[in-house]
C-alpha positions in Angstrom: 157.7 -182.5 -25.0 156.5 -182.0 -28.9 156.4 -178.2 -27.9 160.1 -178.0 -27.3 160.7 -179.8 -30.7 158.6 -177.2 -32.5 160.3 -174.4 -30.5 163.9 -175.6 -31.3 162.6 -176.3 -34.9 161.5 -173.0 -35.2 164.1 -171.2 -33.5 166.0 -172.4 -36.4 163.9 -172.4 -39.3 161.3 -169.7 -38.3 163.7 -166.5 -39.4 163.2 -168.1 -43.2 160.0 -168.8 -43.5 158.1 -165.4 -41.9 161.5 -163.5 -44.5 161.3 -165.9 -47.4 157.8 -166.2 -47.5 156.5 -163.3 -46.5 154.7 -162.2 -50.0 154.0 -166.0 -49.9 152.2 -165.5 -46.4 150.2 -162.2 -47.6 149.1 -164.0 -50.4 147.8 -167.2 -48.9 145.8 -164.6 -46.0 144.2 -162.6 -48.7 143.5 -165.9 -50.8 141.5 -167.5 -47.6 139.5 -164.1 -47.2 138.1 -164.3 -50.1 137.3 -167.8 -49.8 135.8 -167.1 -46.8 133.4 -164.3 -48.6 133.1 -166.4 -51.6 131.8 -169.5 -49.9 129.7 -168.2 -47.4 128.4 -164.8 -48.7 129.5 -163.1 -45.1 126.5 -164.8 -43.8 126.5 -167.2 -41.5 127.0 -171.0 -42.5 123.8 -172.3 -40.5 120.6 -170.0 -40.6 118.7 -169.9 -37.0 115.7 -171.5 -36.7 112.1 -169.6 -37.3 110.7 -169.5 -34.1 107.0 -170.3 -33.3 
């Protein structure tokens, strides 16, 4: 039911969001990537435990 409602909403609003905010989506992608690199430094969040 929720999927059908989302599909009908997206068929009306999807083209508007993808075209009107295309530059915004690119900016969000770049900023989220940079945030990930700064937060985790390109390494794993949890370091592996040393084996005894």
